[in-house]
C-alpha positions in Angstrom: -7.2 5.3 8.4 -10.9 7.1 8.3 -10.1 7.8 12.3 -10.4 11.9 12.2 -7.5 13.6 14.4 -7.6 16.9 14.9 -10.5 16.8 12.3 -7.8 15.4 10.0 -7.8 11.7 8.5 -4.6 9.9 8.6 -2.4 8.0 6.3 -1.7 4.3 6.1 1.7 2.1 6.2 2.0 -1.8 5.7 5.4 -2.4 5.2 7.6 -5.5 6.0 9.5 -8.5 4.2 9.2 -9.1 0.4 6.2 -12.3 -0.5 4.2 -11.7 2.7 1.4 -10.7 1.1 1.8 -6.2 1.4 0.1 -6.4 -2.6 -1.9 -9.3 -2.2 -4.1 -7.3 1.0 -3.7 -3.8 -1.2 -5.1 -5.1 -4.2 -7.9 -7.7 -2.5 -9.0 -4.3 -1.0 -9.0 -1.9 -4.0 -11.0 -4.2 -5.8 -13.6 -4.9 -2.7 -14.1 -1.1 -2.2 -13.4 -0.4 -5.6 -10.4 2.3 -4.9 -7.6 3.2 -6.5 -4.4 1.0 -6.9 -0.9 2.5 -8.0 2.1 0.4 -7.9 5.3 2.6 -8.2 7.5 1.7 -10.6 11.5 2.2 -10.2 11.0 4.9 -13.7 8.5 6.8 -12.1 8.5 10.3 -12.4 6.4 12.7 -10.8 4.3 13.8 -14.2 3.8 9.5 -14.9 3.0 9.2 -10.8 0.2 11.9 -11.4 -0.9 10.8 -14.5 -1.4 7.1 -13.4 -3.7 8.4 -10.1 -5.6 10.2 -12.4 -6.1 7.0 -15.1 -6.9 5.1 -11.6 -9.6 8.1 -10.3 -11.5 7.1 -14.1 -10.4 10.3 -15.6 -8.6 11.4 -18.6 -4.8 12.1 -17.5 -4.2 15.9 -19.3 -0.6 17.1 -20.1 1.2 19.0 -17.3 1.9 18.3 -14.3 0.0 21.2 -12.6 -3.1 20.0 -14.3 -2.9 17.0 -13.6 -2.2 17.4 -9.9 -5.7 19.7 -10.1 -7.8 16.9 -11.2 -7.2 14.8 -8.9 -7.2 17.2 -6.0 -10.7 18.7 -8.0 -11.5 14.0 -8.0 -10.5 13.8 -4.6 -12.8 16.7 -3.0 -15.9 15.7 -4.8 -15.2 12.1 -4.9 -13.1 11.3 -1.5 -11.9 7.5 -1.4 -8.6 6.3 -0.4 -5.8 6.3 -2.9 -3.4 3.0 -2.5 0.1 3.2 -3.6 2.0 0.0 -3.7 6.2 0.1 -3.6 6.5 3.2 -2.0 10.0 3.0 -1.7 10.3 4.4 -5.3 8.9 7.3 -4.4 11.4 8.5 -1.6 14.1 9.8 -4.2 14.1 13.4 -5.2 10.9 13.4 -2.4 8.4 12.4 -4.8 7.2 11.4 -2.1 5.5 14.8 -0.9 3.2 14.8 -3.6 1.0 12.2 -1.8 1.1 14.5 1.4 -0.4 17.4 -0.7 -2.7 14.7 -2.1 -3.9 14.0 1.9 -3.3 18.0 3.1 -5.3 19.3 0.1 -8.5 16.7 0.3 -8.8 15.2 3.4 -8.5 12.0 1.6 -6.3 8.6 3.3 -3.6 7.8 1.5 -2.6 3.6 1.9 1.5 2.6 1.2 2.9 -0.4 0.7 6.9 -1.0 1.3 9.5 -3.2 1.9 9.9 -4.1 5.5 12.5 -0.9 5.9 10.5 2.0 4.7 9.5 2.9 7.5 13.2 4.0 8.5 13.3 5.6 5.1 9.8 7.6 5.8 10.6 8.7 9.5 13.0 11.0 7.3 9.9 12.5 6.1 8.6 13.8 9.9 6.0 16.1 8.6 4.6 12.9 6.3 5.2 10.6 9.2 3.2 12.6 11.7 0.3 11.8 9.8 0.4 7.8 9.7 -2.6 6.8 11.8 -2.3 3.3 10.9 0.7 1.0 10.7 1.1 -2.4 10.1 4.1 -4.4 9.5 3.7 -7.8 7.7 5.6 -10.4 9.1 6.4 -13.8 7.9 4.4 -16.6 8.4 5.0 -19.1 11.3 3.6 -23.0 11.8 0.4 -22.0 13.6 -0.9 -19.7 10.7 0.7 -21.6 7.9 -1.1 -24.4 9.3 -4.2 -22.8 9.0 -4.2 -21.1 5.8 -3.4 -24.8 4.6 -6.8 -25.6 6.6 -8.8 -22.8 5.1 -7.3 -22.6 1.0 -7.3 -27.1 0.9 -9.8 -27.6 3.5 -7.8 -30.4 5.1 -6.2 -30.2 8.4 -1.9 -30.8 7.3 0.2 -33.4 9.7 3.2 -31.8 11.8 5.7 -32.7 9.0 3.9 -31.5 6.3 3.2 -27.9 8.4 7.2 -27.9 8.9 8.4 -29.3 5.3 5.7 -26.4 4.1 7.3 -24.3 6.2 11.2 -24.9 5.4 10.3 -24.4 1.7 8.0 -21.3 2.1 10.1 -19.9 4.4 7.5 -17.6 6.0 7.3 -15.3 2.5 2.5 -16.3 1.7 3.8 -16.7 -3.0 6.5 -19.4 -1.3 4.0 -21.2 1.3 1.0 -21.1 -1.4 3.4 -22.2 -3.8 
């Protein structure tokens, strides 16, 4: 996402079925690179979203939405940093996702959006936003080879084929179930 297109920094989209590790990757990247990680909520309003972003940027949130938005813009112009937004599906109601496009437009800061397996199709309805994605990554369910590799890394053992098949069946290819 840091590769400019016509002088503009693009956005990223991570999406896929639940349990495939999107949130884990987003939280890991946030901790590793010290970038804000925001989890949208079903009850998010425009003001609450802006306040959470301001808070994650290390600022004290203002009261009015316009002031919150201005705090974000000023902070990101002065100190550019990517922002990770998980559960972006919740921001599609009432076009709240447009706030993220505005932030990207006004600060040239990459926004990494993460969502469920069909969020890419829903976001295509926002053509002027979707055109700004320079990195689109679809998360998939784990296959047997990946499960065996994961077990070898996590447990420092090589599993038998029947063990891998058992884990694949129980885990349904999902990261969290596979790890359990």
